N, C-alpha and C positions, 0 to 999 in steps of 0.2 A: 233243671236236671239236664246233664250233658249226655253226649253220645256214649261215654264210658259206662254210665249206669244202665243204659239200654243194652249194651253188650253184656254187662254182668247179669242182667235179668235173663237174657237168653242163655248165658253160660250156666246159670243156676239150674235151668231146665235141662241143659245138655249134660249136666253132671249126673242126671238120673235117667234120662231117655236119649234116644238117638237124635242127631241134628234135624232129621226130617220131622220126627215127632215133635220136637221142641218148636220148630217153625210152624207146624200144623196147629199146635195148641195156641200159639200167639195169633195166628191168622184167624182161627175160628173164634177166639175170644174177641178180637177186634170187630169181626162181622157181627157177632152177637150183641156187642155193646151198642151198635147203631150210631156210634159217635165218631168224630175225627180222632186220629191217633193222639194219645195223651202227650202234652207238650210241657208240662210242669211236673215237679216231683210229687205234688199232691194229686194231680190227675193220674199219674202213673201208679201211685200207691193205691188209689181207689180202683183203678183198672185191675191191678194185680190181686187185690183182695176180693174183687167182685167177679167180672167176666172171666178173667184168667184162672182164678181159683176154681170157679165152677167148671170150666173146661177141663182142668186138671183132674178134678174129682170125678168127672164123668168118664174119663178115659183110663185113669191109672188106678192101681191098687191103693188102698188106704195108706199103707206105710210109705209108698213113693210120694203120694200127694202130701203127706205130712212133712216129709223131708224137703220137698220143694218149698212148701209154705214157710218152714223154719228158715231156709236159706234166703228166701226173698224178704222175709221180715227183718232178718239181720242186715241185709243189704240196705234197706230203707233207713234202719236205725243208724247205720254208719253214715249214710249220705246226709241225713238231717243233722247229725252231730257235727259233721264236717263243715257245713255251711247252712246256717239258719235261713239264709235268704234264697236258697236254691228253689224255693217254691215258686219264685217269680221268673225263673230262667227257662227259656223255651228250648225245646229239642229241635235241632236242625234236621230236616228231612231233605237231603240233597238228592233229587232224582234226575239231575242233569248228567250228561256224559261228557268226558273230557276228550276233545278232538285230538289232542296230542298224546294220548295214552299210547304206549308201545303195544304192538300186537305180538305178545310173547306166547302165542298159542302153539301147540304142538299137534300135528296131524296124526290121527290114528286111523285104523282101518274103518272104524264105524263113525267116529265123530271127532270134532276138534275140542280139545280141552285147554284151559288157560290157567295160569297161576295168579292172574289178576282177577278183579271182579268180573263176573260174567255179564257181557252186554246183552240186555233184554229190551226188546221193543214191544209195547203193549198197545193194541188197537182196542179202545174201549170208550164207552160213553161215560164211564165213572172213573175219574182220575184217582180216586182213593184206592182202587184195586191195585194200581201200580205202586202207590205209596205203601200199601200194606206188604207187598212183596219185599220192598227195600227194608221196611221196618222190621219184618220178621226174619228175613234171611241175613240182614246186616249189610252195611256199606262195604265191608271187607269181602263180601261174597258176590254181590250183584250190583250192577249199575243199570237203572231202568229209566226209560223215557216213555211217556204216554202220549199217544197221538189219537186224533179224532176223525181223520178222513184219509182217503187213499193217497192224496197228494203228499200229506205229511208222512204217511207210512213209507211211500216210495223214497222220499228224501231221507228219512231216518235209516232205512235199510241200507241205502248207499253210503250215508255219512258215518254211521256208527259200527259198520261191520257186525251186525247183530248175530249172535250165535243162537239165540232163541227169540222167536216171535210168538207172542200170545195173542190170539184173536178172541176177545171176550164175547162169546155167543150169548152169555147170560144177560149182558147189557150192551147189545150191539150198537154201533154207530149207524149213520145213514150212508156210509160209504158204499159205493157200487161194488158188488161182489166180484165182478169180472175185473174191475180195476185193481182190486185188492190182490187177486190172483196174479195179475200182471206185475204188480210191485214185488210180490214174493219171488218171482223168477229172477230178481236181482240179488237174492240172498247169496252170500258166499257159500262155497262148497262146505258141507259138513254142518250147516245150520239146520235147526229144527223149527218147524211151524206147529203150534199147538192150538187147537180149537177148544177153548174152555167153555163148558156149558153146551156141549155138542147136541144134547137132547132137547134143548130149547129151540124155538122156532128160528131165531137168528143164527144159532150155532149150526142147525141143520142146513140152513140156506148156504152158509159159508162153506161147510164141509162138502156139499154137493157141487158148489161152484169151483172149489179147488180141485175136486175129482175130475170134473169136466175139462178143466184147464190143464190137467196133468201135473198139478202141483201137489206134492206129497204133504200130508199133514197127519198129526196124531190127534184123533178126537178123544176128548176126555169129558165124561159127564159129571155134573156136580154131585150126583148121587154116589159117585166113587170117592168123594172127598177130595181135599186139596193135596193129599200126599203124593199122588202120581205126578202132578204138575211140579211140586217142589223137588221131587226126586230127579225129574228130567233136568231142571235147572242146576241142582247141586252136582249132577253127574258131569257137568261141564267144567267143574273146578278140578284142576290138576292136584293130585296128591303128592307130587314131587316138590 
């Protein structure tokens, strides 16, 4: 199963709900599955008919859920008819950033927006969190790199001109909070730092350390759902 099918699954959702809700459904379904992202057409079909369908039915009206189910079923029927061997083809999950990408961002009074994929750096002990952001938002919307310590964070912030930095307080690394705050001071103007899971012990520690260091951040609790985080990332995409 190639990247095109992944995009079509997301577009099937976006044909019924907003881009943020579509991404939320995918993200929540991946977390609920407790497995790595599906990499074959059979794995994706099982994911769509299981965790994703459950997430859709939990959040949407019956008629909307039925419409999405019909569109996704038709998608897999076409994919299987097109190539019987696609069940053995892996999905590429590219979470590397291109050093040579042009910085075509445009400054606004409040934030920087870009017409290219939004560069996001994630400090987390679980790399799959960053993978899920790419898988759910799409390679056309986000470029994500996951780091596990303050040294790597400092390097990534400098090298990739991140517009969004996500500190995963739900699965924190052993990075020193003061060093993290120092690395974030290297962010370009207009960038946003988000503490995801700010109600958790690790998230609370990071939030307090950033506050003491005078580094602005947006604390987001897991109880608020993934939507606010996705909204902040998607807001960096230029509509022009």
